[in-house]
C-alpha positions in Angstrom: 0.0 0.0 0.1 1.3 3.5 -1.0 1.4 6.4 0.9 -1.3 8.1 -0.8 -3.5 5.2 -0.5 -2.9 5.3 3.3 -3.5 9.1 3.2 -6.6 8.4 1.6 -7.7 5.9 4.2 -7.0 8.2 7.1 -9.0 10.9 5.3 -12.2 8.5 4.8 -11.9 7.8 8.4 -11.4 11.2 9.8 -14.3 12.3 7.8 -16.6 9.8 9.5 -15.1 10.7 12.8 -15.4 14.4 12.4 -18.9 14.1 10.9 -20.1 12.3 14.1 -18.1 15.0 16.3 -19.4 17.9 14.6 -23.1 16.4 14.9 -22.6 16.0 18.6 -21.0 19.4 19.3 -23.6 21.4 16.6 -26.5 19.3 16.7 -27.3 20.1 13.3 -26.9 17.5 10.5 -25.8 19.9 7.8 -22.1 20.9 9.2 -21.6 17.2 9.8 -23.0 16.3 6.5 -20.6 18.7 5.0 -17.8 17.8 6.7 -17.9 14.3 6.1 -18.9 14.4 2.6 -15.9 17.1 2.0 -13.4 14.6 3.3 -14.8 12.0 1.6 -14.2 14.0 -1.9 -10.6 14.7 -0.7 -10.0 10.7 -0.3 -11.3 9.8 -3.4 -9.5 12.4 -5.6 -6.3 11.0 -3.5 -7.3 7.6 -4.7 -8.0 8.7 -8.2 -4.5 10.0 -8.2 -3.0 6.8 -7.7 -5.2 5.0 -9.5 -6.5 6.4 -12.4 -9.1 3.4 -13.6 -12.4 3.9 -14.8 -14.1 2.7 -11.3 -12.0 5.1 -9.2 -13.5 7.6 -12.1 -17.0 6.9 -11.7 -16.5 6.8 -7.6 -15.1 10.2 -7.5 -18.0 11.4 -9.9 -20.4 9.8 -7.7 -19.4 11.4 -4.7 -19.0 14.9 -6.3 -22.7 14.5 -7.8 -23.9 13.1 -4.3 -22.3 15.9 -2.6 -24.1 18.5 -4.7 -27.4 17.0 -4.2 -27.3 16.8 -0.7 -26.3 20.3 0.1 -28.7 21.7 -2.4 -31.6 19.6 -1.2 -30.8 20.4 2.7 -30.5 24.2 2.1 -33.4 24.4 -0.1 -36.8 26.0 1.5 -39.5 24.0 0.5 -42.0 26.0 2.1 -41.5 28.6 -0.3 -43.7 28.7 -3.7 -41.9 28.0 -6.7 -43.5 30.7 -8.5 -42.6 33.6 -6.4 -44.7 35.5 -3.9 -48.5 36.2 -4.7 -49.4 39.6 -5.0 -53.3 39.3 -4.8 
């Protein structure tokens, strides 16, 4: 196992541990989820730098798409009208 692969595993574990710690400290899932997903993306990109196979590329792309989906859905205001405010 190379140094970069070991570092990617450390980042992945740190993402999980720090995500749980952020949830315990802040009590909100959004900061915890952001910490976890950002560190998992960093781990995936490190792994991609060592192993440039299609599987690694797909995993990195899936993590980035998951991050975008999660952050947009959690920050969206579902109570607002999609057509704007009513003036009647």
